[in-house]
N, C-alpha and C positions, 0 to 999 in steps of 0.2 A: 504494500500500500504506500509506503513512504516513497518508493521509487517513482510512483505515478503522481506524485505531488499531493497526496492526501495527507493532511495533518490531523492531529488529535488534540482535543481539549476537554478538560473535565467540565461537565455541565454545572453551572453555578447554582441554580435553584431548580432542580428537576422536580416535576410534579409526581413522577413515579419512576421506577427502574427502566421503563421502556421509553422514557422521554429522550430519545436519541434523535438528533437532527444533523443535517448535512448542509452547510452553507459556505460558499466561497472556497470549496476544496478542503474544508475542515469538518471532521466528525466530532460532534459534541456528545459525550457519553457520560451518564451519571456514574459516580464512584461506586465500586463494589469491593467488599472485603471478602477475600477468599480464604477459607479454612476448611477443616474436615466437616464441620456442620453445614457449610455452604454446599458441599458436595452432596451430602445426604438430603438436605432440603430440596435442592434443585432436582435431583434425581426422582424424588418422591412426587414433586409437583408435576414434572414432565410425565411421569407414569400416570398420574391422575388425569392429565389432559389427554393422554393417549387412550384412556378408557372411554370410548365413545358409547353414548346411549342413543340409539336411533339416528346415528350419523351426525350428531352434534356433540359438543363438549359441555361439560358442566359449567364452564366459565363463559359460554356464549359461542359466538360464531368463529372466534379465532383461538389460537393457542399462544397466549402472550409469553408464558415462561419458556415454552419450547422455541418460540421465535427469537427470544432474547438469547437463549443458549446457542441456537444456531448462528445468530449474528456474531456472537463473541467467538464461536469456533471458526467462523469465516475470516475474522481479522487476526486471530491468533493461530499461528502455525508453529512457531519456535520460541525458545527462551528469549531471543532477541526482541520478538514482538511484545512479549510480556514486559521486558525491561523498558521499552518505549512507553507502554501504557502506565507503568509504575512511575516513570519520570514525569509524566503528565498528570499524575495524581488520580488516574482512573481506576487502577487496581491497587489495592492494599493487600499484600499477601501475608498470610500467617502459615503458609506451607513452607516446606524446607528450602526449595529453590525455584527459580523461574521455570526450569524444565518441568517440574511437577505441576505448576500452574498451567503451562501449555498443554500437558497431557490431560489435565483435568478438563479443560474446555474441549479439547479434541475428542475425548472419549464420551463426553456428555450426551452427544446426539447420535451415537452409533445406533443404527437400526430404528431411528425415530422417523415418523412420517409427519410432514407438515405441508399444508397448502400455502405456498408463498403468497398467492394472490389474496388470500383471506387475512393475512397477517397485517396488523397495523404498521409493522416495520417494513413492509414490502416497498413502500415509497422510498425509504432510505436506501434499500438495496438498489432500486432503479436509478436513483440520483447518483450513487457512487459508481455504478456501472457506466452510466452516461459520461461521467467525468473521466473515468479510466479509459474509455473507448474514444474520447475526442482525439482528433489528429494531433493537436499540440501536446497533450499529455502523453500520448503514445510516443511521440518524438522525444519528449523530455525523459521518459522512462528508458528509451533506447540509449540516449546520451549518458544517462546515469549508469546504466549497466556497462556500456562500452568504455567510457572515459573516466568515470568516477567510482568504479566498482571497488577499487582498493587504493591505498595511498600512493603507490608507485604510479599507477595510471593517472591519477589526479595531478600529481607533480609533473609528470611528463607532459600532460595536456597543457597545464598552466605555463610550463617552460616554453612550449611551442608557441603559445599565444603571445607570451612576453617577447620571444625572439622575433616573431612576426611584427609586433608593434615597434620594436627597436629598428628593424629593417625599414619599415615604412617611414618612421621618423627620420632616419638617416637619409633616405631617398628624398623626402620633402626638403630637408635642410640643404642637401646638395643642390637640388633644383633651385631653391631660393638664393643660395649663394652664387650659383652660376648666372642667374638673372641679374643679380646686383652688380656683378663684375661686367656683364655684357651690356 
């Protein structure tokens, strides 16, 4: 997500845990504290939502807990993703390490069925995908992977740009100097 120019910010005054918004390339997400109790609670609530009676859920037409868990599993793949969200104040972890938090969210929605179109959060999914798929953001992602993927690549790219700048300045100064003489 970071490569495509998507930023993260802790939601200041969320109305509920699903008060997730996407504006100007920034996802605003309410803070969540992750510990062993969170794991048990979310798993039980997801199981409750998955127990359908006559094709509907006990909570209404959508599955808000399942949608939230699915959303978080989409933005968290690795310990590095968890670290970014911790630095932004979105995740407060009481688990051992960031890898455990990443595994927690990635395993939460295994074999879970959710209808994206009925979720309140589907709007955010669509906005993020539109942002990621725009030509400019795809180009920026490609540049980030190619030229800024590691420190050596970044340094090499910046050195090349600096050398090009120096060469152009030298050319301009030589041209101005020759016009002044002539």
